[in-house]
C-alpha angles and dihedrals in degrees: 000000000000126000091247092056091048091051092050091049091050091047091051092049093049090054090052091046096051095043095044107126113245118230119223111237135183122225113258117259089218098056114040131155129165119227090244090057094050115092116228111252112250120210128203095225134064136202135164093205121097118246091257095056118088119237110215121230090248092053090046090055090052090055090049091054093047097038125102096219145343127259114217106226097203096048092044094050100044094043109027103025092038091046094051092048091048091048089054092048091054099039104027085217105148092209088079091049092051091052091046090053091048092051095041091051093049092050094055088085086075091068094066097108121119092260094036089244106144122251116243089243129025087248113065115286114162123207105056125213117232094231091051102044094035102045103073103086102091096052096043093042091053091046089051090050093050098047100028094236109141093190091078092053095043091055095056096037088057089057090056092051094048092050092046092051095047117106114263129184091219120035110243097016113102118203116232100241129058135173109239092206099052099027091226129122115253099198139039092221113125125189138160086199127064115004094011109043106093096043090061092041092054097054097078091036092054090049088054094044093055090049094248092295094126111060091185092081091048091049092049092047094051093046090048097052094042090056090043090057091050102042110019110035120072137175116265116267091200106112094212093051111039088149092072129092123207135202126227140174138241115239126221090265092053096256122142114241122199094221112133110187123197091241087070090067090087087075097079089056092045091051092046091053092046092049092056097043096043097031093239108152091183091064091056090051091053090044091056093051094046090048089054089055093048091051093044092050087060097045096045093070124087093247097039096243120111124239125241091253133024114193115208116201109245102157132041113244120230093200105092094185091057090045092055091048090048091051092054090047091050094048091051091054095039092235120175120250114279092026103111102190150321106245113203094015096198126089130228090203094247120186102219099102094046091047092052090049090052092050091049089050092051094046099041100029090223110146092207089079090053089049092050092051091050090047091058091044091053 
């Protein structure tokens, strides 16, 4: 897809956005705050410039030096901005929308890099992570829809175009680190886990949110999952469970690593949603098999809760001493054959597996997914 086509698509969507009729809504009787009761949102950054004025890198560094703390853009948008927008959607109380607009406007200062890719923090922090610079579109697009301000959408849609145009070793697979000034990736490392997960997750969701009017997100999603199938998903090496598929990563030296992190377990849910929206039956089949692996990785431990990382054995080791030590470690944990280690072995009680099981239940109507989610919860 050429840049001209992308710009025409964006222009068409902005026209729809601005001219979208606004529905009158009444504040909910269940959630009600007066403006005098609502505390003013306080931000950890400061700037005398308007949101349309560029802050130079030198000026940014001055504000870092003089500032009390940094505000993480990614965490603030997905949790606070997303939370305020969701609260408005549920309650129709315009207080939440006013606060969302206030926060969204203040955070626009983070987009003042040369390429308009956002900094990790509002104060300058070079070397952006894919999940942080590329996971802002849903919240800002929804805010733009609700208040009719196309600037919010234009900011995040530009991020998508920069990432799409950046050079990639494998089409559809986006490395996890990018330079905000050049708009080019600075590593070959690819992961749908930490540092890359939510960017890939948001592609199909953004396509749904804009009502299918921007084919770019559909194209990027399809390219992403096709390359994911080819390079990141392998058949299980565990003798007792040949039916499973597992998910790995690509290292900075282009080597496949059999490290399946729990964060990856959002993928079955993502694929299930994509299969329904795009009518891709194959994606649902893969989603079911990956969900089996995510559930199994929880149940295979002694306490029934999965570790942050499960390492599948993909290469034979030539170091017999390490192999012997590893065997002792595996016996102590009761790990299946061909599972090298749990590293780290603790759990942060992440929701990805249960969320994917819930999505499969809603899409397929099969109560076994509901039961599996409850089993993990128990």
